[in-house]
DSSP file (Angstrom, degrees, kcal/mol; ACC not computed):
  #  RESIDUE AA STRUCTURE BP1 BP2  ACC     N-H-->O    O-->H-N    N-H-->O    O-->H-N    TCO  KAPPA ALPHA  PHI   PSI    X-CA   Y-CA   Z-CA
    1    1 A M              0   0    0      0, 0.0     0, 0.0     0, 0.0     0, 0.0   0.000 360.0 360.0 360.0 128.0    0.0    0.0    0.0
    2    2 A P        -     0   0    0      0, 0.0     2,-0.1     0, 0.0     0, 0.0  -0.266 360.0-106.0 -62.6 146.2    1.5    3.4   -1.0
    3    3 A A        -     0   0    0      1,-0.1     2,-0.3    31,-0.1    35,-0.0  -0.432  32.3-114.1 -71.5 145.6    2.5    5.7    1.8
    4    4 A V        -     0   0    0     -2,-0.1     2,-0.5     1,-0.0    -1,-0.1  -0.644  28.7-153.5 -80.3 135.7    0.3    8.7    2.4
    5    5 A V        -     0   0    0     -2,-0.3     2,-0.1     4,-0.0    -1,-0.0  -0.942   8.9-135.3-113.9 129.0    2.0   12.0    1.7
    6    6 A S     >  -     0   0    0     -2,-0.5     4,-2.1     1,-0.1     5,-0.2  -0.463  20.3-120.3 -77.9 155.0    0.9   15.2    3.5
    7    7 A K  H  > S+     0   0    0      1,-0.2     4,-2.8     2,-0.2     5,-0.2   0.865 115.0  58.2 -60.6 -35.1    0.5   18.4    1.5
    8    8 A E  H  > S+     0   0    0      1,-0.2     4,-2.4     2,-0.2    -1,-0.2   0.909 105.6  48.4 -62.7 -41.4    3.1   19.9    3.7
    9    9 A E  H  > S+     0   0    0      2,-0.2     4,-2.3     1,-0.2    -1,-0.2   0.911 112.0  49.5 -63.9 -41.7    5.7   17.3    2.7
   10   10 A A  H  X S+     0   0    0     -4,-2.1     4,-2.2     2,-0.2    -2,-0.2   0.915 112.0  47.8 -63.9 -43.3    4.8   17.8   -1.0
   11   11 A H  H  X S+     0   0    0     -4,-2.8     4,-2.9     1,-0.2    -1,-0.2   0.903 110.3  52.3 -63.4 -41.1    5.1   21.6   -0.7
   12   12 A R  H  X S+     0   0    0     -4,-2.4     4,-1.3     2,-0.2    -2,-0.2   0.909 109.3  49.8 -62.3 -42.1    8.5   21.2    1.1
   13   13 A L  H  X S+     0   0    0     -4,-2.3     4,-0.5     1,-0.2     3,-0.4   0.932 113.7  45.1 -61.9 -46.2    9.7   18.9   -1.7
   14   14 A I  H >< S+     0   0    0     -4,-2.2     3,-1.3     1,-0.2    -2,-0.2   0.902 109.1  55.9 -65.0 -41.3    8.7   21.4   -4.4
   15   15 A D  H 3< S+     0   0    0     -4,-2.9    -1,-0.2     1,-0.3    -2,-0.2   0.768 101.8  58.6 -63.5 -25.0   10.1   24.4   -2.4
   16   16 A Q  H 3< S+     0   0    0     -4,-1.3    -1,-0.3    -3,-0.4    -2,-0.2   0.642  85.5  98.3 -79.8 -14.7   13.5   22.6   -2.4
   17   17 A L  S << S-     0   0    0     -3,-1.3     3,-0.1    -4,-0.5     4,-0.0  -0.440  82.2-109.5 -72.1 147.2   13.7   22.5   -6.2
   18   18 A P    >   -     0   0    0      0, 0.0     3,-1.6     0, 0.0    -1,-0.1  -0.347  41.8 -86.4 -72.0 158.0   15.7   25.2   -7.9
   19   19 A D  T 3  S+     0   0    0      1,-0.3     0, 0.0    -2,-0.0     0, 0.0  -0.374 118.6  31.9 -57.7 141.0   14.0   28.0   -9.9
   20   20 A G  T 3  S+     0   0    0      1,-0.2    -1,-0.3    -3,-0.1     2,-0.0   0.549  83.3 157.3  85.5   7.3   13.5   26.7  -13.4
   21   21 A A    <   -     0   0    0     -3,-1.6    -1,-0.2     1,-0.1     2,-0.2  -0.336  32.9-135.0 -64.3 148.1   13.0   23.1  -12.4
   22   22 A T     >  -     0   0    0      1,-0.1     4,-2.1    -2,-0.0     5,-0.1  -0.477  23.7-104.7 -98.6 171.1   11.1   21.0  -14.9
   23   23 A W  H  > S+     0   0    0      1,-0.2     4,-2.8     2,-0.2     5,-0.2   0.880 124.5  56.2 -59.8 -37.3    8.3   18.5  -14.4
   24   24 A E  H  > S+     0   0    0      2,-0.2     4,-2.4     1,-0.2    -1,-0.2   0.904 104.5  51.5 -62.5 -41.0   11.0   15.8  -15.0
   25   25 A D  H  > S+     0   0    0      2,-0.2     4,-2.1     1,-0.2    -1,-0.2   0.922 111.4  47.9 -59.4 -44.5   13.1   17.2  -12.1
   26   26 A L  H  X S+     0   0    0     -4,-2.1     4,-2.4     1,-0.2    -2,-0.2   0.929 111.4  49.3 -63.0 -46.1   10.0   17.1   -9.9
   27   27 A M  H  X S+     0   0    0     -4,-2.8     4,-2.6     1,-0.2    -1,-0.2   0.875 109.3  53.0 -62.5 -37.6    9.2   13.5  -10.9
   28   28 A Q  H  X S+     0   0    0     -4,-2.4     4,-2.5     2,-0.2    -1,-0.2   0.913 109.8  48.0 -63.7 -42.7   12.8   12.5  -10.3
   29   29 A E  H  X S+     0   0    0     -4,-2.1     4,-2.5     2,-0.2    -2,-0.2   0.893 112.0  49.6 -65.3 -39.7   12.7   13.9   -6.8
   30   30 A I  H  X S+     0   0    0     -4,-2.4     4,-2.7     2,-0.2    -2,-0.2   0.934 112.0  48.0 -63.8 -45.7    9.4   12.1   -6.1
   31   31 A Y  H  X S+     0   0    0     -4,-2.6     4,-2.6     2,-0.2    -2,-0.2   0.916 112.4  49.2 -61.2 -44.1   10.8    8.8   -7.4
   32   32 A L  H  X S+     0   0    0     -4,-2.5     4,-2.4     2,-0.2    -1,-0.2   0.934 112.6  47.3 -61.7 -46.7   13.9    9.2   -5.2
   33   33 A R  H  X S+     0   0    0     -4,-2.5     4,-2.6     1,-0.2    -2,-0.2   0.911 112.5  49.4 -61.2 -43.8   11.9   10.0   -2.1
   34   34 A E  H  X S+     0   0    0     -4,-2.7     4,-2.5     2,-0.2    -1,-0.2   0.905 110.6  50.5 -62.9 -42.1    9.6    7.1   -2.7
   35   35 A S  H  X S+     0   0    0     -4,-2.6     4,-2.4     2,-0.2    -2,-0.2   0.910 111.7  47.4 -62.6 -43.1   12.5    4.7   -3.2
   36   36 A I  H  X S+     0   0    0     -4,-2.4     4,-2.6     2,-0.2     5,-0.2   0.932 112.0  49.8 -64.5 -45.5   14.2    5.9    0.0
   37   37 A E  H  X S+     0   0    0     -4,-2.6     4,-2.2     1,-0.2    -2,-0.2   0.909 111.6  48.6 -61.0 -42.5   10.9    5.6    2.0
   38   38 A K  H  X S+     0   0    0     -4,-2.5     4,-2.5     2,-0.2    -1,-0.2   0.920 111.6  50.0 -62.9 -43.7   10.3    2.0    0.6
   39   39 A G  H  X S+     0   0    0     -4,-2.4     4,-2.2     1,-0.2    -2,-0.2   0.899 110.3  49.4 -62.4 -41.8   13.9    1.0    1.5
   40   40 A L  H  X S+     0   0    0     -4,-2.6     4,-2.6     2,-0.2    -1,-0.2   0.905 111.2  49.5 -64.1 -41.3   13.6    2.4    5.0
   41   41 A E  H  X S+     0   0    0     -4,-2.2     4,-1.9     2,-0.2    -2,-0.2   0.908 110.7  49.8 -64.9 -41.5   10.3    0.5    5.5
   42   42 A Q  H  <>S+     0   0    0     -4,-2.5     5,-2.8     2,-0.2    -1,-0.2   0.899 111.5  49.5 -62.8 -39.9   11.8   -2.7    4.2
   43   43 A S  H ><5S+     0   0    0     -4,-2.2     3,-1.4     1,-0.2    -2,-0.2   0.927 109.9  50.1 -64.6 -45.4   14.8   -2.2    6.6
   44   44 A R  H 3<5S+     0   0    0     -4,-2.6    -1,-0.2     1,-0.3    -2,-0.2   0.837 111.6  49.0 -62.5 -32.9   12.4   -1.6    9.6
   45   45 A S  T 3<5S-     0   0    0     -4,-1.9    -1,-0.3    -5,-0.2    -2,-0.2   0.345 118.3-110.5 -92.1   7.7   10.5   -4.8    8.8
   46   46 A G  T < 5S+     0   0    0     -3,-1.4     2,-1.4    -4,-0.2    -3,-0.2   0.653  72.3 139.1  78.7  15.2   13.6   -6.9    8.5
   47   47 A K      < +     0   0    0     -5,-2.8     2,-0.3    -6,-0.2    -1,-0.2  -0.455  37.9 115.3 -91.7  63.0   13.3   -7.4    4.7
   48   48 A T        -     0   0    0     -2,-1.4     2,-0.3    -5,-0.1    -5,-0.0  -0.815  51.3-144.7-125.6 166.6   17.0   -7.0    4.1
   49   49 A R        -     0   0    0     -2,-0.3     2,-0.1     3,-0.0    -2,-0.0  -0.948  28.5-101.0-130.6 152.9   19.9   -9.2    2.8
   50   50 A E     >  -     0   0    0     -2,-0.3     4,-1.7     1,-0.1     3,-0.4  -0.431  27.9-124.8 -69.7 145.6   23.5   -9.4    3.7
   51   51 A V  H  > S+     0   0    0      1,-0.2     4,-2.7     2,-0.2     5,-0.2   0.888 112.0  57.7 -57.5 -40.2   25.9   -7.7    1.3
   52   52 A S  H  > S+     0   0    0      1,-0.2     4,-2.3     2,-0.2    -1,-0.2   0.866 103.8  52.6 -61.0 -36.2   27.8  -11.0    1.0
   53   53 A E  H  > S+     0   0    0     -3,-0.4     4,-2.2     2,-0.2    -1,-0.2   0.915 111.0  46.0 -65.1 -43.3   24.7  -12.7   -0.2
   54   54 A I  H  X S+     0   0    0     -4,-1.7     4,-1.9     2,-0.2    -2,-0.2   0.898 111.0  53.1 -66.9 -40.7   24.1  -10.1   -2.9
   55   55 A R  H  X>S+     0   0    0     -4,-2.7     5,-2.9     1,-0.2     4,-0.5   0.924 110.8  46.8 -60.6 -44.4   27.7  -10.2   -4.0
   56   56 A R  H ><5S+     0   0    0     -4,-2.3     3,-1.1     3,-0.2    -2,-0.2   0.928 109.3  54.8 -62.0 -44.8   27.5  -14.0   -4.4
   57   57 A K  H 3<5S+     0   0    0     -4,-2.2    -1,-0.2     1,-0.3    -2,-0.2   0.873 118.2  33.8 -57.2 -39.9   24.3  -13.7   -6.3
   58   58 A Y  H 3<5S-     0   0    0     -4,-1.9    -1,-0.3    -5,-0.1    -2,-0.2   0.301 112.0-113.3-102.9   8.4   25.8  -11.3   -8.9
   59   59 A G  T <<5 +     0   0    0     -3,-1.1     2,-0.3    -4,-0.5    -3,-0.2   0.831  62.4 153.6  67.3  33.0   29.3  -12.8   -8.9
   60   60 A L      < -     0   0    0     -5,-2.9    -1,-0.2    -6,-0.2     2,-0.2  -0.706  37.6-133.9 -96.1 146.3   30.9   -9.7   -7.3
   61   61 A Q              0   0    0     -2,-0.3    -1,-0.0     1,-0.1    -5,-0.0  -0.514 360.0 360.0 -89.0 163.0   34.1   -9.8   -5.3
   62   62 A G              0   0    0     -2,-0.2    -1,-0.1   -10,-0.0   -10,-0.1   0.403 360.0 360.0 156.3 360.0   34.5   -8.1   -2.0
C-alpha cells in the first residue's frame, strides 16, 4: 500500500527545487523520495539481505 503524503511534505519537496526546475526534475525527486521511503520501511520490517549474499548472487568480489 502506497504511503500517504501530506500536503506539507509535497510543498516542502517542491520548495527545495531550484528555480527553473522541470516536471522531469520534480518526478525524479518524487521517485527518489519514494525509493528511500520504501527502503527504510523494508529495513524496519527486516526485509534485508547481507551484502555478501548479494555479492555472491551477482558474482561480485568483495
